[in-house]
N, C-alpha and C positions, 0 to 999 in steps of 0.2 A: 569131677571136682565140685564140692559144695560151695554155696554162696551164702553170705549173711545178709539178710534183708531187714530193713528198719521200716516200720509203718507208723504213721502219726496222723492225728486228726484233732483240730481245734475249732471246728465249725459250730459246735454246740457248747452248752455250759460245761460239758465234760471234756477234759484233755485226755487223750488216749494215745498210748505208745505201745508198740509191740516189736519183738525181735524174733526172727525165724531163720531156720537153716533150710535152704533149697538144695535138695540133692537131685540126682538124675531122674528119680521116679516119684518123689514126693516132697512136700513141704512140711517141716516139723516146726511148729510154733514153740519156741523155747521159753518165752515169758512175755507177760503183758503187765501194764500198769495203767491205772485210771485214777483220776482225781476230779471231783467237782470243783471247777475253778472259774466261775463266771467272772469275766473281766480281768482274769489273772493268768490267762494262758501264756502270755509272753514271758512272764517271770517263772512259770512252772515247767514249761515244755522241755527246755534243754537240760535243766537239772534232773528231771524225771528220766530223760533219755540216758544221761550219763550213769545214773544209779542203776537203771535196768540193765544196761550193757555190762556194768561192773558185776552185777549179780550173776550174770551168765559168763563171767570171766572173759569179757570182751571189752574193747575200747571202740571209740568212734572210727578209728583207723581200720578196724576189721570189717566195716560195713561195705558191702559190694553193690548195694542198690537201695533206693528209697522209694516208698509208696506213701502218697499223701491223699487225704480226703479233700476233694475240691469244692465241697459244698453241694447244694446250697445250704445256707445257714446264716449265722451272724456275719455280716459283711466284714467286720473287724476280725472276727475269729477265723474266717476263711483266709483272709489276707495273711494273718500271722502264720497259719499252718503252711500255706503255699510258699510264702516268702522264706520261711525257715527251711523248708524242704529243698527249695531251690539253692539256698546258700550252702546247705550240707552237700547236696549233689555236686555243685560246682567245686566246692572245696576238696571233696573226695575224688573228683573226676569220675563219678559213677553215674549210672542211669537213674532217672527219676520217672515214675509213673503216677498217674492220677486215677482215683476211684471216686465215684459219686458218694457223698456222705449218706444219702438216702439209700443207695444200693447197699452200702456197708451195714446199715441197720437191718435191711431185709435179709441179707445173707445169714444173719443169726438164726433164721427160721428155715434154712435150706433143707433140713431133714424132716420137716413137718409138712404133711399134705394139707396145706391151707392157702387161702388167698390173703396176703398181707397188705394192709393199707397203712402206709407210712404218712404221718402228719407232722411235718417239720414246722417249727415256729418261724414265721417270716416277719414277725413284729407288725406294727401298723394295723392290727386286727386282721391279719391274713395268715395263710399257711402255705407250705410247699407240700402238695399232695402227690402221692405216687402209689400205684397198685402193682403187686407182684404175685405171680403164681409160683408157689414154693413146693418143694418135695423132691425126693430122690437125690438130695445133695445139690439142688439147683435153686436159684431165685431168678425167675424170668420176669423182666420188667414189662408191664402191660401199657403204661402211659408215659408220656414225655414229661420233662420238667416244666413246671408252670407255677404261678402264684395265684391264689384265689381266696375268696371269703370262705370261712369255715362252713357257714350255713349252706352256701352253694355247693360245696364239695360234698357235704353230708347228704344233701337232697339227691345229688347225682348218684352217690354210692348206694343210697337206699333203693333207688330204682333198679339196681342190679338184682335185687331179690336173692342175695346169697350171703352166707356167713362171712364175716371179715374179721381178721385179727388186727386190731388197731394198735399201733405203736408210734413212737416219735415224740419228741419233746413238746410239740404243739398241744399234746393232750393235757399238759399241765394247766392250760388255759381253757381248752375247748372240748374236753372229754364229754361233758354233758351235751354239747351241741350234737355230737356224733351218736351218743347212746340214745338220745331222744329221737333222732331221725331213723336210726337203724333198728331200734328195739332189740328183739331177741337175736338179731343177726350180728350184733356187736359183741365182740369178745376183746376185752382190754388185756394187752400183754402186761407182764410184770414190769413195773416201772424201771427196773434195772436194765431193761432191754430197749428203752426208749432212745438211747443215744448209742452211737457206734462203739463197738469193741474192735480191738486190733484184729481179732480173728475174722471179723467181717470184712475188714480192709484186705487182708490176705486172700480170703476166699473170692472177693470181687475181682481182685487182680488176677488170680489164677484163671478165673472164667474168661477174662479178657485175652489171655494168652492164646486161646484157641479160636478167638473171634476177630472181627474186624476192628474192634476198639482197643487192641492191645497197646497201641501207642509206639512211638519210636524210641522212647527212653531218653530223648533229648530234653533236658530241663527247660529249654526255651519253649517247648511245645506244650507244657503242662500249664493250663490256665484255670482260673477259678470259675465256678459255676455260680453266677449271681442271679440269673433268671429275670431280674428287673433292674431298673436304674436305681442308683443310690439316692438318698435324700438330697445330697448336694447337687447331683446331676439333674434331678427333677426340679429342684428350686431354681437352678440356673435356666432351665428351659422355660419355666414359668416367667422368670424375669425377662427373658428374651422373646417371649411370645411364640415359642416353638412347640410343635406337636411332640408327643412322647413317642420315642422309638423303642422297640423291644431290643434287648441285647442280641447281638449276632449269634450264630450257631457256635462260634468259638467259645461262648460262655462268658466273655468279658463284656460288660456293659459299656455303652457309649456309641460312637459311630455318628453317622450323619443323621440329621433330623428326619423324622418320618415324612 
């Protein structure tokens, strides 16, 4: 028996939605929709979802499972996506799974034999960098989530001495930083691939099914990936004279002082 899956991501300037049919042997992406909606994801996400489902002669009641991009990215965008996905999953009494937004970007290159360097915009003059070995229909993550200065990341990647396909919305601000450091080893991907597509969310989720990170499907277990504390949390710690603590492995910032 097949299942209808809904995928969505609002962690970047692009709001992404996709619907797929999961059969016994394969997943068939039925349709996708994207719109550049900086600061407007909340008003665009659900209407886009309803329109896409209607295009495929489906309604929200037909959805059997939801997949959401967990970030890292815009804090507000990540919260909108995860909160909306949790609301849908609870309302439909269906499973919810999370996929890294950076992973979803990298999975676009799964059939290219390349090393992909995703540069997510972390604001505050920083980026979310991640490296992947792609090819053969796979995107293997090589580095953990972190936040760093673009120049520091570019210098570290230059020391690898190998060609890198650069992608990610952080390139809108920092492409020159990376091309200057990497020289001929830098290959800039098409700008249309800098943000996640629903196909990447589905591919990342499928890869998790056979691994340890497949998740329980319980909406309560799907948490955002923030990587660092929010402005409000950092300002509070400054006011209280507390040291800065990294977000716990759950991906949610906060916790006890360092």
